[in-house]
DRENDO-1510 file (C-alpha; in Angstrom, 1 decimal, always signed):
<recs>
REC; n; res; u; v; w
REC; 1; MET; +0.0; +0.0; +0.0 .
REC; 2; LEU; +1.6; +3.3; -1.2 .
REC; 3; ALA; +0.4; +5.3; +1.8 .
REC; 4; GLU; +2.2; +3.0; +4.2 .
REC; 5; THR; +5.3; +3.2; +2.1 .
REC; 6; ILE; +5.3; +7.0; +2.1 .
REC; 7; ARG; +4.6; +7.0; +5.9 .
REC; 8; GLN; +7.7; +4.9; +6.4 .
REC; 9; ILE; +9.8; +7.1; +4.1 .
REC; 10; ILE; +8.7; +10.2; +6.0 .
REC; 11; GLN; +9.7; +8.6; +9.3 .
REC; 12; LYS; +13.0; +7.0; +8.0 .
REC; 13; PHE; +14.3; +10.3; +6.5 .
REC; 14; GLY; +12.7; +12.6; +9.1 .
REC; 15; LEU; +10.9; +14.6; +6.4 .
REC; 16; ILE; +8.0; +15.9; +8.4 .
REC; 17; PRO; +8.2; +16.2; +12.2 .
REC; 18; PRO; +5.0; +16.3; +14.3 .
REC; 19; GLU; +3.0; +19.6; +14.3 .
REC; 20; ALA; +5.0; +20.8; +11.3 .
REC; 21; MET; +3.3; +22.9; +8.5 .
REC; 22; VAL; +4.1; +21.6; +5.0 .
REC; 23; VAL; +3.4; +23.6; +1.8 .
REC; 24; ILE; +2.7; +21.2; -1.1 .
REC; 25; GLY; +3.5; +22.3; -4.7 .
REC; 26; VAL; +0.7; +21.1; -6.9 .
REC; 27; SER; +0.5; +21.4; -10.7 .
REC; 28; GLY; -2.4; +19.1; -11.2 .
REC; 29; GLY; -0.5; +16.3; -12.8 .
REC; 30; ALA; -0.6; +12.7; -11.5 .
REC; 31; ASP; +2.6; +13.1; -9.3 .
REC; 32; SER; +1.6; +16.3; -7.5 .
REC; 33; LEU; -2.1; +15.3; -7.1 .
REC; 34; ALA; -1.1; +11.9; -5.7 .
REC; 35; LEU; +1.3; +13.6; -3.3 .
REC; 36; LEU; -1.4; +16.0; -2.1 .
REC; 37; HIS; -3.9; +13.2; -1.6 .
REC; 38; LEU; -1.3; +11.0; +0.3 .
REC; 39; LEU; -0.1; +13.8; +2.6 .
REC; 40; HIS; -3.7; +14.9; +3.3 .
REC; 41; ARG; -4.4; +11.3; +4.4 .
REC; 42; LEU; -1.2; +11.0; +6.4 .
REC; 43; SER; -1.5; +14.4; +8.1 .
REC; 44; PHE; -4.2; +13.0; +10.4 .
REC; 45; ARG; -2.2; +9.8; +11.3 .
REC; 46; MET; +1.2; +11.6; +11.7 .
REC; 47; ASN; -0.1; +14.9; +13.2 .
REC; 48; PHE; +1.2; +17.5; +10.8 .
REC; 49; HIS; -0.5; +20.2; +8.7 .
REC; 50; ILE; -0.6; +20.9; +5.0 .
REC; 51; HIS; -1.2; +23.9; +2.7 .
REC; 52; ALA; -1.4; +23.5; -1.0 .
REC; 53; ALA; +0.1; +26.0; -3.5 .
REC; 54; THR; -0.3; +26.2; -7.2 .
REC; 55; LEU; +1.3; +28.6; -9.7 .
REC; 56; ASP; -0.1; +29.4; -13.2 .
REC; 57; HIS; +3.0; +29.9; -15.4 .
REC; 58; GLN; +0.9; +31.5; -18.1 .
REC; 59; LEU; +2.6; +29.4; -20.8 .
REC; 60; ARG; -0.5; +27.5; -22.0 .
REC; 61; GLY; -3.2; +30.2; -21.9 .
REC; 62; ALA; -6.6; +29.0; -20.9 .
REC; 63; GLU; -5.3; +25.4; -20.3 .
REC; 64; SER; -3.0; +26.4; -17.5 .
REC; 65; ALA; -5.6; +28.7; -15.9 .
REC; 66; ASP; -8.0; +25.8; -16.0 .
REC; 67; ASP; -5.5; +23.7; -14.2 .
REC; 68; ALA; -5.2; +26.2; -11.4 .
REC; 69; ARG; -9.0; +26.4; -11.1 .
REC; 70; PHE; -9.2; +22.6; -11.0 .
REC; 71; ILE; -6.7; +22.4; -8.1 .
REC; 72; ALA; -8.4; +25.1; -6.2 .
REC; 73; ALA; -11.8; +23.4; -6.5 .
REC; 74; TRP; -10.3; +20.0; -5.5 .
REC; 75; CYS; -8.7; +21.5; -2.4 .
REC; 76; GLN; -11.9; +23.3; -1.5 .
REC; 77; ALA; -13.9; +20.0; -1.8 .
REC; 78; HIS; -11.4; +18.2; +0.5 .
REC; 79; GLY; -11.1; +21.0; +3.0 .
REC; 80; ILE; -7.5; +21.9; +2.2 .
REC; 81; ALA; -6.3; +25.5; +2.3 .
REC; 82; ILE; -4.6; +26.7; -0.9 .
REC; 83; THR; -2.6; +29.6; -2.2 .
REC; 84; THR; -2.8; +30.4; -5.9 .
REC; 85; GLY; -0.5; +32.6; -8.0 .
REC; 86; ALA; +0.4; +33.5; -11.5 .
REC; 87; ALA; +3.7; +34.4; -13.2 .
REC; 88; ASP; +4.6; +35.7; -16.6 .
REC; 89; VAL; +7.3; +33.2; -17.3 .
REC; 90; ARG; +8.0; +34.3; -20.9 .
REC; 91; SER; +8.7; +37.9; -19.8 .
REC; 92; LEU; +10.9; +36.6; -16.9 .
REC; 93; ALA; +12.9; +34.5; -19.3 .
REC; 94; ALA; +13.4; +37.4; -21.7 .
REC; 95; ASN; +14.3; +39.9; -19.0 .
REC; 96; GLU; +16.7; +37.6; -17.2 .
REC; 97; GLY; +18.2; +35.9; -20.3 .
REC; 98; LEU; +17.0; +32.4; -19.1 .
REC; 99; SER; +15.5; +29.5; -20.9 .
REC; 100; ILE; +11.8; +29.0; -20.4 .
REC; 101; GLU; +12.5; +25.9; -18.3 .
REC; 102; MET; +14.9; +27.8; -16.0 .
REC; 103; ALA; +12.6; +30.8; -15.7 .
REC; 104; ALA; +9.6; +28.6; -14.9 .
REC; 105; ARG; +11.7; +26.8; -12.2 .
REC; 106; GLN; +12.8; +30.1; -10.7 .
REC; 107; ALA; +9.3; +31.5; -10.7 .
REC; 108; ARG; +7.9; +28.4; -9.1 .
REC; 109; TYR; +10.4; +28.2; -6.3 .
REC; 110; GLU; +10.1; +31.9; -5.5 .
REC; 111; PHE; +6.3; +31.5; -5.3 .
REC; 112; LEU; +6.5; +28.3; -3.1 .
REC; 113; ALA; +9.1; +30.0; -0.8 .
REC; 114; ARG; +6.9; +33.1; -0.4 .
REC; 115; THR; +3.9; +30.9; +0.3 .
REC; 116; ALA; +5.9; +28.9; +2.9 .
REC; 117; ARG; +6.9; +32.1; +4.7 .
REC; 118; GLU; +3.3; +33.3; +4.7 .
REC; 119; GLN; +2.2; +30.0; +6.3 .
REC; 120; HIS; +5.1; +29.9; +8.7 .
REC; 121; ALA; +6.2; +26.6; +7.1 .
REC; 122; LYS; +9.8; +25.4; +6.9 .
REC; 123; ARG; +9.2; +22.6; +4.5 .
REC; 124; ILE; +8.0; +22.5; +0.9 .
REC; 125; ALA; +6.9; +19.1; -0.6 .
REC; 126; VAL; +7.1; +18.5; -4.3 .
REC; 127; GLY; +6.2; +15.4; -6.4 .
REC; 128; HIS; +9.5; +14.4; -7.9 .
REC; 129; HIS; +9.6; +10.6; -8.4 .
REC; 130; ALA; +11.9; +7.8; -9.4 .
REC; 131; ASP; +11.4; +8.4; -13.2 .
REC; 132; ASP; +12.2; +12.1; -12.7 .
REC; 133; GLN; +15.4; +11.0; -10.9 .
REC; 134; ALA; +16.4; +8.8; -13.8 .
REC; 135; GLU; +15.9; +11.7; -16.2 .
REC; 136; THR; +17.8; +14.1; -13.9 .
REC; 137; VAL; +20.8; +11.8; -13.7 .
REC; 138; LEU; +20.9; +11.4; -17.5 .
REC; 139; LEU; +20.5; +15.1; -18.0 .
REC; 140; HIS; +23.4; +15.9; -15.6 .
REC; 141; LEU; +25.5; +13.2; -17.4 .
REC; 142; LEU; +24.9; +14.9; -20.8 .
REC; 143; ARG; +25.9; +18.2; -19.3 .
REC; 144; GLY; +29.1; +16.9; -17.9 .
REC; 145; SER; +28.3; +17.0; -14.2 .
REC; 146; GLY; +30.6; +15.3; -11.8 .
REC; 147; GLY; +29.7; +13.0; -8.8 .
REC; 148; ARG; +27.5; +15.7; -7.3 .
REC; 149; GLY; +25.4; +15.9; -10.4 .
REC; 150; LEU; +25.1; +12.2; -10.9 .
REC; 151; ALA; +23.7; +12.0; -7.3 .
REC; 152; GLY; +20.6; +13.5; -8.8 .
REC; 153; MET; +18.0; +14.9; -6.4 .
REC; 154; ALA; +18.1; +14.3; -2.7 .
REC; 155; MET; +15.2; +13.2; -0.5 .
REC; 156; GLN; +15.5; +16.6; +1.2 .
REC; 157; SER; +17.6; +19.6; +0.3 .
REC; 158; PRO; +17.6; +23.4; +0.6 .
REC; 159; VAL; +15.1; +25.2; -1.5 .
REC; 160; PRO; +17.0; +26.8; -4.5 .
REC; 161; GLY; +17.7; +30.4; -3.6 .
REC; 162; HIS; +16.2; +30.0; -0.1 .
REC; 163; PRO; +18.6; +27.9; +2.1 .
REC; 164; ASP; +16.5; +28.5; +5.2 .
REC; 165; LEU; +13.7; +26.4; +3.7 .
REC; 166; LEU; +13.7; +22.6; +3.1 .
REC; 167; LEU; +12.6; +21.0; -0.1 .
REC; 168; ILE; +11.3; +17.4; +0.5 .
REC; 169; ARG; +10.5; +14.7; -2.1 .
REC; 170; PRO; +8.5; +11.9; -0.4 .
REC; 171; LEU; +7.9; +10.2; -3.8 .
REC; 172; LEU; +11.5; +10.1; -4.9 .
REC; 173; ASN; +11.7; +6.3; -4.7 .
REC; 174; ILE; +8.2; +5.7; -6.2 .
REC; 175; THR; +7.9; +5.1; -10.0 .
REC; 176; ARG; +5.5; +6.9; -12.3 .
REC; 177; ALA; +3.6; +3.7; -12.9 .
REC; 178; GLU; +3.0; +3.3; -9.2 .
REC; 179; ILE; +1.8; +6.9; -8.9 .
REC; 180; GLU; -0.6; +6.5; -11.8 .
REC; 181; GLY; -1.9; +3.2; -10.3 .
REC; 182; TYR; -2.5; +5.1; -7.0 .
REC; 183; CYS; -4.5; +7.8; -8.8 .
REC; 184; SER; -6.6; +5.1; -10.6 .
REC; 185; ASP; -7.2; +3.2; -7.4 .
REC; 186; HIS; -8.4; +6.3; -5.6 .
REC; 187; GLY; -10.5; +7.9; -8.4 .
REC; 188; LEU; -8.1; +10.8; -8.9 .
REC; 189; SER; -8.4; +12.5; -12.3 .
REC; 190; PRO; -5.0; +14.3; -12.9 .
REC; 191; ARG; -4.7; +17.1; -15.4 .
REC; 192; HIS; -2.5; +16.6; -18.5 .
REC; 193; ASP; +0.0; +19.3; -19.3 .
REC; 194; SER; +0.3; +19.4; -23.1 .
REC; 195; SER; +3.7; +21.0; -22.8 .
REC; 196; ASN; +5.1; +17.8; -21.3 .
REC; 197; LEU; +4.9; +16.4; -24.8 .
REC; 198; ASP; +6.9; +19.2; -26.4 .
REC; 199; THR; +10.3; +17.6; -27.3 .
REC; 200; HIS; +11.8; +21.0; -27.9 .
REC; 201; TYR; +12.4; +20.9; -24.1 .
REC; 202; LEU; +15.5; +18.7; -23.4 .
REC; 203; ARG; +13.9; +16.9; -20.4 .
REC; 204; ASN; +10.9; +15.9; -22.5 .
REC; 205; ARG; +13.2; +14.7; -25.3 .
REC; 206; LEU; +14.9; +12.4; -22.8 .
REC; 207; ARG; +11.6; +11.2; -21.4 .
REC; 208; HIS; +9.9; +10.4; -24.7 .
REC; 209; GLU; +12.8; +9.6; -27.0 .
REC; 210; THR; +16.2; +8.9; -25.4 .
REC; 211; ILE; +15.1; +6.7; -22.4 .
REC; 212; PRO; +12.7; +4.6; -24.5 .
REC; 213; HIS; +15.6; +4.0; -26.9 .
REC; 214; LEU; +17.9; +3.1; -24.1 .
REC; 215; GLU; +15.3; +0.6; -22.8 .
REC; 216; GLN; +15.7; -1.3; -26.0 .
REC; 217; ILE; +19.3; -1.9; -24.9 .
REC; 218; ASN; +18.6; -2.4; -21.2 .
REC; 219; ALA; +14.9; -2.6; -20.1 .
REC; 220; ARG; +16.0; -1.7; -16.6 .
REC; 221; VAL; +17.7; +1.6; -17.6 .
REC; 222; ARG; +15.5; +3.7; -15.3 .
REC; 223; GLN; +16.4; +1.5; -12.3 .
REC; 224; VAL; +20.1; +1.6; -13.3 .
REC; 225; LEU; +20.1; +5.4; -13.4 .
REC; 226; ALA; +18.3; +5.6; -10.1 .
REC; 227; GLN; +20.8; +3.2; -8.6 .
REC; 228; GLN; +23.7; +5.3; -10.0 .
REC; 229; ALA; +22.1; +8.3; -8.2 .
REC; 230; GLU; +22.0; +6.4; -4.9 .
REC; 231; ILE; +25.7; +5.3; -5.2 .
REC; 232; ALA; +26.8; +8.8; -6.3 .
REC; 233; ALA; +24.8; +10.3; -3.4 .
REC; 234; VAL; +26.6; +8.2; -0.8 .
REC; 235; GLU; +30.0; +9.0; -2.3 .
REC; 236; ASP; +29.1; +12.7; -2.6 .
REC; 237; ASP; +28.1; +12.8; +1.1 .
REC; 238; TYR; +31.5; +11.3; +2.0 .
REC; 239; LEU; +33.4; +13.8; -0.2 .
REC; 240; ASN; +31.4; +16.7; +1.3 .
REC; 241; GLY; +32.4; +15.6; +4.8 .
REC; 242; GLU; +36.1; +15.5; +3.8 .
REC; 243; VAL; +35.8; +18.9; +2.2 .
REC; 244; ARG; +34.2; +20.3; +5.3 .
REC; 245; ARG; +37.0; +18.8; +7.5 .
REC; 246; LEU; +39.7; +20.2; +5.2 .
REC; 247; ALA; +38.1; +23.6; +4.9 .
REC; 248; ALA; +38.0; +24.0; +8.7 .
REC; 249; GLN; +41.8; +23.4; +8.7 .
REC; 250; PHE; +43.1; +25.7; +6.0 .
REC; 251; VAL; +40.4; +27.9; +4.5 .
REC; 252; ASN; +39.9; +31.4; +5.7 .
REC; 253; ARG; +36.7; +33.2; +4.6 .
REC; 254; SER; +35.9; +36.9; +4.3 .
REC; 255; PRO; +33.2; +38.8; +2.4 .
REC; 256; GLY; +33.3; +37.8; -1.2 .
REC; 257; ARG; +36.5; +35.8; -0.8 .
REC; 258; ALA; +38.1; +32.6; +0.6 .
REC; 259; GLY; +41.8; +32.1; +1.0 .
REC; 260; VAL; +43.3; +28.6; +0.8 .
REC; 261; ASP; +46.7; +27.6; +2.1 .
REC; 262; ARG; +48.5; +26.8; -1.2 .
REC; 263; ALA; +51.0; +24.3; +0.2 .
REC; 264; ALA; +48.1; +22.3; +1.8 .
REC; 265; PHE; +46.0; +22.5; -1.4 .
REC; 266; GLN; +48.9; +21.1; -3.5 .
REC; 267; GLU; +49.0; +18.0; -1.3 .
REC; 268; LEU; +45.4; +17.0; -1.8 .
REC; 269; HIS; +44.1; +14.3; -4.0 .
REC; 270; PRO; +42.7; +15.6; -7.3 .
REC; 271; ALA; +39.2; +14.6; -6.3 .
REC; 272; LEU; +39.4; +16.8; -3.3 .
REC; 273; THR; +41.0; +19.8; -5.0 .
REC; 274; ARG; +38.2; +20.0; -7.5 .
REC; 275; ARG; +35.5; +19.4; -4.9 .
REC; 276; LEU; +37.0; +22.0; -2.6 .
REC; 277; LEU; +37.2; +24.6; -5.4 .
REC; 278; ILE; +33.6; +24.0; -6.5 .
REC; 279; THR; +32.3; +24.1; -2.9 .
REC; 280; ILE; +34.0; +27.4; -2.2 .
REC; 281; ALA; +32.9; +28.9; -5.5 .
REC; 282; ARG; +29.3; +27.9; -4.8 .
REC; 283; GLU; +29.4; +29.4; -1.3 .
REC; 284; LEU; +30.4; +32.7; -2.9 .
REC; 285; VAL; +28.0; +32.5; -5.8 .
REC; 286; PRO; +25.3; +29.9; -5.1 .
REC; 287; ASP; +24.0; +29.8; -8.7 .
REC; 288; ALA; +27.4; +29.9; -10.4 .
REC; 289; GLU; +27.6; +27.9; -13.6 .
REC; 290; LEU; +31.0; +26.2; -13.3 .
REC; 291; ASP; +32.4; +24.9; -16.6 .
REC; 292; TYR; +34.6; +21.8; -16.6 .
REC; 293; ALA; +37.3; +23.5; -18.6 .
REC; 294; HIS; +37.4; +26.5; -16.3 .
REC; 295; ILE; +37.7; +24.2; -13.2 .
REC; 296; VAL; +40.6; +22.2; -14.8 .
REC; 297; ALA; +42.4; +25.4; -15.9 .
REC; 298; ALA; +41.9; +26.9; -12.4 .
REC; 299; ILE; +43.3; +23.8; -10.7 .
REC; 300; GLU; +46.4; +24.0; -13.0 .
REC; 301; ILE; +46.9; +27.6; -11.9 .
REC; 302; ALA; +46.4; +26.8; -8.3 .
REC; 303; LEU; +49.0; +24.0; -8.4 .
REC; 304; ARG; +51.6; +25.5; -10.7 .
REC; 305; GLY; +50.8; +29.1; -11.4 .
REC; 306; LYS; +53.2; +32.0; -10.4 .
REC; 307; HIS; +52.4; +34.7; -8.0 .
REC; 308; GLY; +49.7; +37.0; -9.5 .
REC; 309; ALA; +48.3; +34.4; -11.9 .
REC; 310; VAL; +44.5; +34.6; -12.3 .
REC; 311; ALA; +42.0; +32.0; -13.7 .
REC; 312; LEU; +38.4; +32.8; -14.4 .
REC; 313; LEU; +35.8; +30.5; -12.9 .
REC; 314; GLY; +32.8; +32.0; -14.6 .
REC; 315; SER; +30.7; +35.1; -14.3 .
REC; 316; ASN; +32.0; +37.2; -11.4 .
REC; 317; LEU; +34.3; +34.5; -10.0 .
REC; 318; GLN; +38.1; +34.1; -10.2 .
REC; 319; LEU; +41.0; +32.2; -8.7 .
REC; 320; ARG; +44.1; +34.2; -7.9 .
REC; 321; ILE; +47.6; +33.3; -6.6 .
REC; 322; GLU; +48.8; +35.7; -3.9 .
REC; 323; TYR; +51.7; +35.2; -1.5 .
REC; 324; GLY; +51.4; +31.5; -0.7 .
REC; 325; HIS; +47.6; +31.5; -0.8 .
REC; 326; ILE; +45.0; +30.6; -3.4 .
REC; 327; LEU; +42.3; +33.3; -3.3 .
REC; 328; ILE; +38.9; +32.3; -4.7 .
REC; 329; GLU; +36.8; +35.5; -4.9 .
REC; 330; THR; +34.1; +37.4; -6.6 .
REC; 331; THR; +35.6; +40.0; -9.0 .
REC; 332; THR; +34.1; +42.7; -6.9 .
REC; 333; ALA; +35.6; +41.4; -3.6 .
REC; 334; ALA; +38.6; +43.7; -3.7 .
REC; 335; GLU; +36.3; +46.7; -3.8 .
REC; 336; VAL; +34.7; +45.5; -0.5 .
REC; 337; GLU; +38.1; +45.1; +1.0 .
REC; 338; ILE; +39.2; +48.7; +0.1 .
REC; 339; ASP; +37.0; +51.3; +1.7 .
REC; 340; GLY; +37.9; +54.1; -0.7 .
REC; 341; PRO; +37.6; +55.4; -4.2 .
REC; 342; LEU; +38.6; +53.3; -7.2 .
REC; 343; LEU; +39.0; +54.1; -10.8 .
REC; 344; SER; +38.5; +52.0; -13.9 .
REC; 345; PRO; +41.8; +50.9; -15.6 .
REC; 346; GLY; +43.1; +53.7; -17.9 .
REC; 347; ASP; +41.0; +56.5; -16.3 .
REC; 348; SER; +42.6; +60.0; -16.2 .
REC; 349; LEU; +40.7; +62.9; -14.6 .
REC; 350; PRO; +41.9; +66.5; -14.6 .
REC; 351; ILE; +41.8; +68.0; -11.1 .
REC; 352; ASP; +40.0; +71.2; -10.5 .
REC; 353; LEU; +42.2; +73.1; -8.0 .
REC; 354; ALA; +39.5; +75.6; -7.4 .
REC; 355; GLY; +36.8; +73.2; -6.2 .
REC; 356; VAL; +35.5; +69.6; -6.5 .
REC; 357; THR; +36.3; +66.8; -8.9 .
REC; 358; ALA; +33.7; +64.0; -9.3 .
REC; 359; VAL; +35.3; +60.5; -9.0 .
REC; 360; GLY; +32.5; +58.0; -9.4 .
REC; 361; THR; +30.5; +57.9; -6.1 .
REC; 362; TRP; +33.2; +60.1; -4.5 .
REC; 363; GLU; +34.3; +63.7; -4.8 .
REC; 364; LEU; +37.9; +65.0; -4.5 .
REC; 365; CYS; +37.8; +68.4; -2.7 .
REC; 366; THR; +40.8; +70.8; -2.9 .
REC; 367; SER; +41.5; +73.8; -0.7 .
REC; 368; GLY; +44.3; +76.3; -0.1 .
REC; 369; THR; +43.8; +76.0; +3.7 .
REC; 370; PRO; +43.5; +73.0; +5.9 .
REC; 371; PHE; +40.1; +71.2; +6.2 .
REC; 372; PRO; +38.4; +71.3; +9.6 .
REC; 373; GLU; +38.7; +67.5; +9.8 .
REC; 374; PRO; +42.4; +66.6; +9.4 .
REC; 375; GLU; +41.9; +62.8; +9.2 .
REC; 376; ASN; +42.7; +61.3; +5.8 .
REC; 377; THR; +43.7; +64.7; +4.3 .
REC; 378; LEU; +46.5; +65.0; +1.8 .
REC; 379; ARG; +48.9; +68.0; +2.0 .
REC; 380; LEU; +51.0; +68.6; -1.1 .
REC; 381; VAL; +53.5; +71.3; -1.9 .
REC; 382; LEU; +53.1; +72.1; -5.6 .
REC; 383; PRO; +54.8; +74.2; -8.2 .
REC; 384; ARG; +52.9; +77.4; -9.1 .
REC; 385; GLU; +51.8; +76.2; -12.6 .
REC; 386; ALA; +51.1; +72.6; -11.6 .
REC; 387; HIS; +48.8; +70.6; -13.9 .
REC; 388; LEU; +47.2; +67.8; -11.8 .
REC; 389; THR; +45.4; +64.6; -12.9 .
REC; 390; LEU; +44.0; +61.7; -11.0 .
REC; 391; ARG; +44.7; +58.5; -12.9 .
REC; 392; THR; +45.5; +54.8; -12.7 .
REC; 393; ARG; +49.1; +53.6; -12.9 .
REC; 394; GLN; +51.0; +53.5; -16.2 .
REC; 395; ALA; +54.0; +51.5; -17.4 .
REC; 396; GLY; +57.2; +53.2; -16.1 .
REC; 397; ASP; +55.5; +55.1; -13.2 .
REC; 398; ARG; +58.0; +55.7; -10.3 .
REC; 399; PHE; +57.3; +56.9; -6.8 .
REC; 400; ALA; +59.5; +58.4; -4.1 .
REC; 401; PRO; +57.8; +57.4; -0.8 .
REC; 402; LEU; +58.7; +59.2; +2.4 .
REC; 403; GLY; +61.7; +57.7; +4.2 .
REC; 404; MET; +63.8; +56.9; +1.1 .
REC; 405; ASN; +65.7; +60.2; +1.0 .
REC; 406; GLY; +64.2; +61.0; -2.4 .
REC; 407; HIS; +65.1; +57.7; -4.0 .
REC; 408; THR; +62.4; +56.3; -6.3 .
REC; 409; GLN; +61.0; +52.8; -7.0 .
REC; 410; THR; +58.5; +51.6; -9.5 .
REC; 411; VAL; +54.9; +52.0; -8.5 .
REC; 412; SER; +54.4; +48.3; -9.3 .
REC; 413; ARG; +57.2; +47.4; -6.8 .
REC; 414; TRP; +55.8; +49.8; -4.2 .
REC; 415; MET; +52.3; +48.1; -4.5 .
REC; 416; GLY; +53.8; +44.7; -4.4 .
REC; 417; ASN; +55.8; +45.5; -1.2 .
REC; 418; ARG; +52.6; +46.5; +0.4 .
REC; 419; LYS; +50.8; +43.3; -0.7 .
REC; 420; ILE; +48.0; +45.3; -2.4 .
REC; 421; PRO; +45.8; +42.8; -4.2 .
REC; 422; LEU; +46.5; +42.4; -7.9 .
REC; 423; ALA; +42.9; +43.0; -8.8 .
REC; 424; LEU; +43.2; +46.5; -7.3 .
REC; 425; ARG; +46.5; +47.7; -8.6 .
REC; 426; ASP; +45.2; +49.0; -11.9 .
REC; 427; ARG; +42.3; +50.8; -10.1 .
REC; 428; LEU; +44.0; +52.7; -7.3 .
REC; 429; PRO; +43.9; +56.6; -7.8 .
REC; 430; LEU; +47.3; +58.2; -8.4 .
REC; 431; LEU; +47.5; +62.0; -8.0 .
REC; 432; CYS; +50.0; +63.1; -10.5 .
REC; 433; VAL; +51.7; +66.4; -11.3 .
REC; 434; GLY; +52.3; +66.2; -15.0 .
REC; 435; ASN; +53.8; +62.7; -15.4 .
REC; 436; SER; +55.2; +62.6; -11.8 .
REC; 437; VAL; +53.3; +60.6; -9.2 .
REC; 438; ALA; +52.8; +62.9; -6.2 .
REC; 439; ALA; +50.5; +60.6; -4.0 .
REC; 440; ILE; +48.7; +57.3; -4.1 .
REC; 441; ARG; +45.4; +56.6; -2.4 .
REC; 442; VAL; +44.8; +53.1; -0.9 .
REC; 443; GLY; +41.5; +52.8; +1.0 .
REC; 444; LYS; +41.3; +55.7; +3.4 .
REC; 445; GLN; +45.1; +56.5; +3.4 .
REC; 446; TRP; +47.3; +58.7; +1.2 .
REC; 447; SER; +50.9; +57.9; +0.6 .
REC; 448; VAL; +52.8; +61.0; -0.5 .
REC; 449; SER; +56.0; +61.4; -2.5 .
REC; 450; GLU; +58.9; +63.1; -0.7 .
REC; 451; HIS; +59.3; +65.4; -3.8 .
REC; 452; TYR; +55.9; +67.0; -2.9 .
REC; 453; ALA; +56.1; +67.0; +0.9 .
REC; 454; THR; +58.7; +69.7; +1.5 .
REC; 455; ASP; +58.1; +73.5; +1.3 .
REC; 456; GLY; +60.2; +75.6; -1.1 .
REC; 457; ILE; +60.5; +78.8; -3.0 .
REC; 458; ASP; +57.9; +79.3; -5.8 .
REC; 459; LYS; +55.7; +76.6; -4.3 .
REC; 460; TYR; +52.4; +76.6; -2.6 .
REC; 461; VAL; +50.4; +74.2; -0.4 .
REC; 462; VAL; +47.2; +72.5; -1.5 .
REC; 463; TYR; +45.0; +70.2; +0.7 .
REC; 464; PHE; +43.0; +67.3; -0.8 .
REC; 465; ARG; +40.2; +65.3; +0.8 .
REC; 466; PHE; +37.9; +62.6; -0.6 .
REC; 467; ARG; +34.3; +62.5; +0.5 .
REC; 468; HIS; +31.2; +60.5; -0.7 .
REC; 469; SER; +29.0; +62.3; -3.2 .
REC; 470; SER; +25.9; +63.8; -1.6 .
</recs>
């Protein structure tokens, strides 16, 4: 009896504790309608509460609107509270640059998460079943997923984009045939989504064309794929535990960045280097699309790259070698670290000595007299006809920092000695008199050249101070 099987699964995996509220995503198909019927029955025996939720994706016109009305009427007839919603998935896909499938998935989980919070629920139940699992494993295999992807879907996992909520799949070990048999036995009349027949969608092509073809080679291919998912899930859990243990030993985290001890990383087995890199990357950017080629190239840089080497991991993610550490960071992390103005590489702004110069979201103020607040103020002694610019570094730039008796060094070496992150070096503001570097701004601090710090004949003093634009 399927109800007893599901009751045992709920207890075995701790899917629904007593008194819990569960939001059930219902599309009207056999799987979600059977799930709703089963959990409604079990809620009385197992002492939990349910709330249905259905979203009209507006992809099938009147057909999808009728599905939503059918579900609402069914819930009303069975005394089940329900939340209904609608989303313009085509517009979402166009605006976000997503496929229709991905946009529908995003809209659905956003709706379910919002409903769960409104109902003070921590769990959302969906009707994924064993045949879905087989399709998912095959889909991940075709996309080049590693062990994590081959593990398929878990019986319970965080809701995508909402890690504080739990997604549960009580039917994950149940076949589509068993679910359809349950619907028939209990007089349930599921809705039929015509888009499930559209083989333009990859999952539908796998379901209706690829898997039936594979069944001609091995009639048990669905079971084999599900078994592969179970094996991969166990191994994935073990590797995750190893990665957590290693990360606690030699990974340091800060906003937008994680630093890994390079020597320790180089001693790891390749399976762990890749898993650690992917784990950190997804902590920084949860929805990161990590390409196999990018991961392999980044591992090569991490193992053998020279100081300063950078490997891209995808949109807004990079790996960088810096002073015995491997830094995995968002490309904007350096801006978080430096609390001060930054330029774009190659920028050159003329300085208005009579007032204010706009520098992005900052303003550089100048004055012939000291500012009331002396902190973070730059004082320069300038020639009478000085022409000033604020720019980024250029090849050949030299700097005479205080304490070197007027001797100069390259700006690149000066930045390297101060361990300024490479991602920032082409963005720091240099205040220049002609082609000569008079001062460099790093965060809230100015470093001044000795050539512009000493009073002299035919020179005058100018004060500079950055402030946020009002």
